[in-house]
C-alpha positions as CSV (number, residue, x, y, z in Angstrom):
1,M,-20.5,105.5,-80.2
2,N,-17.1,103.8,-80.0
3,R,-16.3,103.4,-83.7
4,K,-13.8,105.6,-85.4
5,I,-15.2,107.6,-88.3
6,K,-12.5,108.8,-90.7
7,K,-12.9,112.5,-91.5
8,I,-11.6,113.7,-94.8
9,A,-11.5,117.5,-95.2
10,I,-11.7,119.1,-98.6
11,V,-9.9,122.5,-98.4
12,G,-8.3,125.1,-100.4
13,P,-8.6,128.6,-101.9
14,E,-11.8,130.1,-103.2
15,S,-13.3,128.7,-106.5
16,T,-11.3,125.4,-106.5
17,G,-14.3,123.0,-106.6
18,K,-14.4,122.1,-102.9
19,S,-18.2,121.9,-102.5
20,T,-18.6,120.0,-105.8
21,I,-15.9,117.5,-105.0
22,T,-17.2,117.0,-101.4
23,A,-20.7,116.2,-102.6
24,Q,-19.4,113.9,-105.4
25,L,-17.1,112.0,-103.0
26,A,-19.9,111.5,-100.5
27,T,-22.1,110.2,-103.3
28,H,-19.3,107.9,-104.6
29,Y,-18.7,106.4,-101.1
30,Q,-22.4,106.5,-100.2
31,T,-21.8,108.5,-97.0
32,L,-22.6,111.8,-95.5
33,W,-20.8,115.1,-95.9
34,V,-20.5,118.3,-93.9
35,P,-21.4,121.4,-95.8
36,E,-19.5,124.7,-95.4
37,Y,-21.3,126.5,-92.6
38,A,-19.7,129.9,-93.5
39,R,-21.4,129.9,-96.9
40,Y,-24.9,129.9,-95.4
41,Y,-23.9,132.3,-92.6
42,C,-22.3,134.9,-95.0
43,A,-25.2,134.7,-97.4
44,A,-27.5,135.9,-94.6
45,L,-25.2,138.8,-93.5
46,T,-26.6,142.3,-94.0
47,E,-23.4,144.1,-92.9
48,P,-19.7,143.4,-93.6
49,C,-18.3,140.4,-91.8
50,N,-16.5,141.1,-88.5
51,L,-14.4,139.2,-86.1
52,Q,-17.5,138.1,-84.1
53,D,-19.0,136.7,-87.3
54,E,-15.8,134.6,-87.7
55,I,-16.2,133.2,-84.2
56,N,-19.9,132.5,-85.0
57,M,-18.8,130.6,-88.1
58,F,-16.3,128.6,-86.1
59,H,-18.9,127.5,-83.7
60,G,-21.4,126.8,-86.5
61,Q,-18.9,124.7,-88.5
62,V,-18.0,122.7,-85.3
63,A,-21.7,122.1,-84.5
64,L,-22.6,121.1,-88.0
65,E,-19.7,118.6,-88.1
66,A,-20.8,117.2,-84.8
67,S,-24.3,116.8,-86.0
68,I,-23.2,114.9,-89.1
69,L,-20.9,112.7,-87.1
70,A,-23.7,111.8,-84.7
71,I,-25.9,110.4,-87.5
72,A,-23.2,108.9,-89.7
73,Q,-23.9,105.3,-90.7
74,K,-20.6,104.7,-92.4
75,D,-17.0,104.9,-91.1
76,L,-16.2,107.8,-93.4
77,I,-17.4,111.3,-93.9
78,F,-16.3,114.2,-96.0
79,C,-16.1,117.8,-94.8
80,D,-16.5,120.7,-97.2
81,T,-13.7,122.8,-95.6
82,T,-13.0,123.1,-91.9
83,F,-12.8,125.9,-89.4
84,L,-9.2,126.3,-90.4
85,T,-10.7,128.6,-93.0
86,V,-11.8,130.9,-90.2
87,K,-8.2,131.2,-89.2
88,I,-7.0,131.9,-92.7
89,W,-9.7,134.5,-93.4
90,S,-9.4,136.1,-90.0
91,D,-5.6,136.5,-90.4
92,E,-6.0,137.9,-93.9
93,V,-8.9,140.3,-93.3
94,F,-8.6,141.3,-89.7
95,G,-4.9,140.6,-89.0
96,E,-5.7,138.2,-86.2
97,T,-7.4,135.0,-85.3
98,P,-9.8,134.7,-82.4
99,Q,-8.3,132.8,-79.5
100,V,-11.1,130.3,-79.4
101,V,-10.2,129.2,-82.9
102,L,-6.5,129.0,-82.1
103,D,-7.2,126.9,-79.0
104,A,-9.4,124.5,-80.9
105,L,-7.1,123.9,-83.9
106,P,-5.0,121.1,-82.3
107,E,-8.2,119.4,-80.9
108,Y,-10.1,118.9,-84.2
109,R,-8.1,116.4,-86.2
110,Y,-8.9,115.1,-89.7
111,D,-7.5,111.8,-91.0
112,F,-6.7,113.3,-94.4
113,Y,-7.0,116.6,-96.3
114,L,-7.5,117.0,-100.0
115,L,-6.1,120.4,-100.9
116,M,-7.8,121.5,-104.1
117,D,-5.5,123.1,-106.6
118,I,-6.0,126.5,-108.2
119,D,-6.0,125.0,-111.7
120,L,-9.8,125.6,-112.3
121,P,-11.0,128.8,-113.8
122,W,-12.3,131.4,-111.4
123,Q,-16.1,131.3,-111.0
124,E,-17.7,134.6,-110.0
125,D,-19.8,134.3,-106.8
126,P,-20.9,137.2,-104.5
127,L,-19.4,135.3,-101.5
128,R,-15.9,135.2,-103.1
129,D,-13.4,138.0,-102.5
130,F,-9.9,137.4,-103.9
131,P,-9.8,136.3,-107.5
132,H,-6.3,137.7,-108.0
133,Q,-4.8,136.2,-104.8
134,R,-5.3,132.5,-105.5
135,E,-1.5,131.7,-105.5
136,H,-1.1,133.5,-102.2
137,F,-3.9,131.6,-100.6
138,M,-2.6,128.3,-102.0
139,E,0.7,129.1,-100.2
140,V,-1.2,129.9,-97.0
141,W,-3.1,126.6,-97.1
142,H,0.2,124.7,-97.5
143,K,1.7,126.6,-94.6
144,E,-1.3,126.1,-92.3
145,L,-1.6,122.4,-93.1
146,K,2.1,121.9,-92.5
147,A,1.8,123.7,-89.2
148,L,-0.8,121.2,-88.2
149,N,1.4,118.4,-89.4
150,A,-1.6,117.4,-91.5
151,N,-1.7,114.4,-93.8
152,Y,-2.7,116.0,-97.1
153,V,-2.3,115.8,-100.8
154,V,-3.0,118.4,-103.6
155,V,-5.8,117.4,-106.0
156,G,-5.9,119.0,-109.4
157,G,-7.1,118.5,-112.9
158,A,-10.1,120.0,-114.5
159,E,-11.4,116.9,-116.3
160,D,-10.2,114.3,-113.9
161,R,-10.5,116.1,-110.6
162,L,-13.0,113.6,-109.1
163,S,-11.0,110.6,-110.2
164,N,-7.9,112.1,-108.8
165,A,-9.7,112.8,-105.5
166,I,-11.0,109.2,-105.4
167,S,-7.5,107.9,-106.0
168,A,-6.2,109.9,-103.1
169,V,-8.9,108.7,-100.8
170,E,-8.4,105.1,-101.9
171,D,-4.6,105.4,-101.1
172,L,-5.6,106.7,-97.6
173,L,-8.1,103.9,-97.0
174,L,-5.5,101.2,-98.0
175,I,-2.8,102.7,-95.7
176,K,-4.9,103.2,-92.6
């Protein structure tokens, strides 16, 4: 396949509407989206997550994205987070990131990132851990995206979040 598929990553701290917006954007643009592999992986864990689990989630997210890219019919897909989340969580929880993740970061590029703002109320979920550190993680996301020299915009708004996200995508599609 020689065509270039634009990849838009929806990222951000916990409980910011990433999965919801990703699915809504894919529906709006009538295209595919890549779910967050870690959510399914962590739901199946019977013991606390360890560094090997983070490596497994990295490989799973990469494989899931490759699968969706292989069957994509449109020139645009949306990714419900990326394995950059593995780096952020590994650094926070274990104090280090697996080398395989660090090595892969520059290789997996996204055309655009929508960084979801922390302006939505926290939603309890057994897979969420840091309700009182949302500002901290928002700063971490900014830092990590800047370190990748990523093209990104913050998307906020409780009532108009989807329309704000669509506007950001439309701006990207007109530019590129």
